[in-house]
N, C-alpha and C positions, 0 to 999 in steps of 0.2 A: 303549273302548266295551265295555258290559259285554256278556255270553251277553246272547241276544233273548230277549222283546223287546223289550227295552231299555227305559232310562228315557224318560222326558217328554220329548217337544223331538227326540228320536237317533230313527234310523232302527229300525225290527223288521228282522233278515237270515234270511234262507234262502240253503240255499247247496244249488244244483244242481249234478252232477256225470256229465259225460256221459260213458261207460261201453260206448260199442256198437263202437266199432272193430276192425277185425281189424288192422291192424300188422304187415302181411305183408314189411315189412323187418328186422324180426329173425325172419324164416322160417329155420332151420327150428323153433324154440324158438316161436317166438308162431304160434298153427295156428289153423283154423277152429275149432275144439271149445274152443279155453280161447287165447285171446289174449291178448296184450302185460299186459293190465290187470288180470288174474286173475294173473299170473304173478310169482312172488318173486324178480326179478329184480335190485335192488339193494338185497334187506336178505331177513330171514325175514317181514317182512309181503309180500301183495302189493301191486302199487302202487295199489292201488283201495283200501285198507285203508290203505297210508299217506297218502292223499289223504284222504280222513276224517278218519285221526289229525289232519295237519295243520291242518283247522278245526275240533276238538273243543271246543278252546279260547275260538273266537269266536261259536259256538253250538250247543244241544244235538241230538244225535242226532233228537228227535221234527223236528226242522229243517232235516236232513237228506236231500238227495231223488237217486235214482244213476236216471237216463232210462238203458236196456240196449233190446238185443231177446230175441227171446220168445226165440232158445238160451244167452243166456249166466245169466238171468233169476237160475234156479239157484243158481246158484255163486255171484251178488253175494248173493243174500239168504244162503248160507252163510255167508258170508266177511264178511259184515255184521251177525250179529246182537243187535244194538243197536241196531239201526236197526226201528223200523215198518213190519214185511211191505206195509205198502200205501205207503209212501214207496219202495218199487223200481218205477220205471215205466217200462212193456214198452211199446217202440213197434214194432207189429206186422213190419215193415220196413224196410230204413234208407232214408230220404228224402233225406239230406243234416241239416245242424246248424240249419237255422232249422225245418223241423216240430219235429227234435225239441227244440231249445228253447221253440219254440212252445209244446208240450205240456208243459211244466214251468210254464209260466208261464200257463195258463189255471189250471192244475191251484192253484198257488200262490194267482193272483189272486183264488180263489172265497171261498176263507178272509182275505183280507189282502190288498187291491185297493192301496194302498199304501205294502203294504213292499216291502225293498231286497232285491235278486236277484243271489245270487254263480251263474255259470257258470262253473266250472272243468271239466278233463279227468281222467279217469280217472287216465291215462299221461302225466302230467310229474311229473317231478323239481326240486325245490326246497333246494337247498345252507341258506337260511336263513330255514327256517321261523318265525323269530319277526318277522324283516324286513316275509317274504309277508305276516301277520296287519298287520305295518302299515299297510300298501300298504292291502293289504285294505279296514282302516276308514276311510285316506282317501279310498279311489276312493268306499264307501258314503255319506260325507259327502256328494263330489261330486254326486254321482249323486241323493243327495234332492235336491238345486236342480231335477234334472230331466231332466240332463246321461246321456246315455247315457257310459258309461264302459270304457275298456279299458286292462291297462295294459301300457305299450313295454315291454320289454327292452333296455337299455342294451347294442347290442350290443361284443363283445369284440375280433369276429371277424370279415372279410369273411364271413360266410355264404351263398352260390346259393341256400339250399336252404328257405329261409325268406323269406315278405311283409316287406315292411316300411310301416310308419308314415311316415310325414313332417309334422313338427308345425309347428303354426303360432302365432300369440300366446301368452301368459299369461291362463288368461279368469280365476281368482285363487287363492290359495293355502290350503294347507288345513292345519292343522297345520304348516305349513311347505313342506310340500310342495306346488312351483308344477304347477298343473291348466292343461296347453297342450290348447287349438283343433288336431285334425287335423286339417291341409291334404289328404293323400292320402293312400290308401292304396294300396300299389305291389304288383305280383305280387313273383314271387323272379326276382331281375338276375340280368346275368353278372356274370364276377368283378369285371371292372374297376369297372362299376356301383357294385357290394358295397361296392368299397375306401375311393369317394367318400363311400357314405353313414356309413360308420364314421368317414374322416378328420372328413366337418363336423359332427358332434357334433347332427341337427338329425334324426336318422334311426332307429328304432326298429324291432327286430324285432317280429313283430308273431305275439303269444302267444296269440292265441286267448283270452283269458279277459276276460268281463265283464262291469259292475256295471251295476243301471239297475233304478227302479222299476220295477215290475210296469204299473206306468198308462201310465208313458213306451212301455216296451219295447211293449205290444199296440198302443198309437197308432201306434208306427214300424209296425207290422207291416202294420194298416189301412192306411197312407198308402203304403208301399213294395211291400208284398202283399198289393191287398183280396182275392186271390180265395184266397190260403192264409187271412187273417185271419177268410173266410165260415168256412172251412172247420173251423178252431179253434174259430171260433163253434158251429157244429153237434156238436162233442163238447162242446163244455162246457154242452151245454146238456141233454143226456143223462148228464155227469159224475154219480156218486154215485147213479145211479137203473138199476132192471132191466135198461134196456137198454145202460147204459155201451159194455160190451165189442161190442158188436151195431153201435155207431153208430162207436167207434173202429177196429172193422175197417172196415166202409165206407166209412168217408172216410178213411183212412189207404190204403186202394189208389188213389183221386185222386190224391192228391197232387203233382205233383211235384217232386223234387228240387231244392232246391237251399240253397246257405250262407248263414250269416247274413251271412258277408262279403261278401257279392255282392248277394244280399237286401235285406239293409240295414245293415250300416252302411258299404258303398262307398254309401248311397244318403242315406243320413238327415242331419239340418241342424245338429244339435246332438249331436255327436262329440266329446270329447271326450279325452285321454291323460294317464296318470298315469306318468313315467316309473320302472320297478322294475329296482334290481340286488340280487336275490336268490340269487344261485346256479341260474337255473334252464334246463331243460334237457326237449323235446321225447322224449326218448331214440327218436329218428326213424329211427335205424342201431343197426351192432352195432359204428360209427367211435363216435357221438355216444353210445353208454353206457361207451366206453374211456374217452369226454375228465372222465367223470365222476366215474370209481371211481379209488377210490386206488391205484397202481400199486407195483409196487417196484424195487431201483434202478437194474434196465435198463433199465425204462418199463412190463416187462409185467403185463395184468391177468388174472389168473385168478380163475376165477366158479367159483357152483355148486360144490363139494367136489369140486374137478378137483386134479389132482397134478400140475405142469407139470413136464421134465425138461431143462431148457434151454441149448441151449449155441450162443453166440456169437448168441444170438436176443433183439433187442430190439423195445420199441413194439407188441409184441404182446398181440394180446384171446383166450385158453382158458377154455371154456368146453366143460367135459365132466364132469357131474356123476357122480360113481363109476370115473370112467376116466383113467390115467393117458397122456400126452400127450406124446411127444416131439418133439423139433425140434433143428434143428443148423441156422446160417449161415441167419435170416432175420429180416425185418425188417417189421415197419409188417404183419403178418400178423391173420386172424382165423380160427381155428377153432373150430367147434359142435360138437359131438357131440351131438343129439338122439333116441340110440338109433337108432330107424329111418331116420337121414341122416346124412352128416357135412358142413357147408360149410367151406370152403379159400376165401377172398376173399384179397385185397390190402384194405388202407384204406380205400384210394383209390377201390375200386368198392362200396364198403358201401353206396351207394343202390340199384345195380342188381340187389340182391337182389329187389329188385319187378320185373323185367322178367322173373328164373327163376319168381317165380311164377305169373307171366304164364304164361310157355310151358306149365309145369303145367296149370295149368288149359285152354290150347287141345290138350294132347296128352291129357287126359282119366286126367291120374295125380291124380286125387281123392283117394287114398292116401294124396299127400304133404302134402296142403294141411290 
């Protein structure tokens, strides 16, 4: 597939990158003032920059859009000088992924109502970028037939922190890749059920990566979320006029938060899944970051220009930029030095970092958030 707008008969692509999350499970490095998507956690480029780099072979920078919050808009512009300034779309407040995606959809539809929109997250890591682009091409061709398309990640272990997608029958094949009807979306399962999902090979991790034609997704908004669709219509009517900022602020305050999964994908009629095997991770915790980074012969991952002196230390993650960390006789440990806070926990408790952040909020320690 060529760089958009593409040859006659092929869908014109635009990419929307959602970059408004806070990333509390990667605290204390990910903070309210600079969340994980704006950090250089996996290489010298930030996660947002890596996401843009990954899709530039498919689309030009003028067709890449970033949706983020008011507090992160300037940082996004600074990190992505190649994007037109108008392509940084700013949501006045977090309202969930459905309003966020809807705002991007109405913006793109004003220019190209039947174009294909690829919705990505700024904080994902993809090991095989070339395969990722190939699968996006497959998904875009399926979306051009009117389907709402998602990439389902082939599970490699029984993860209980992800939602799952159960596939139905094959709808058709695109470039030899099967496209399956989605039978159902499932919430995060208990360990035994997750193991069954991996074994039966009919379930995929829900990646949150979506591809659809703009008229198809806006029709789904109208059918599944009519109130939100009407609110987006009010914003669209003022877009590009002197009333744009006022209309956006006023309407946004009236919007009820809802995710795209719950609001649209679990309720829409024509949803398909493309199986994806591309080294995907949503880097949802320090433990998942450790899983995707290169380890030394003891299984330790040392990040951020840290120096690690280890004796009988295995399978641990050390993140202490500019510091020396010494450990003795530990296994499966996470050590993160953020300058003003040091986090130490077993890998098995990495998901509980979010609970610690909630505790900080309740006790008023906003200086550490």
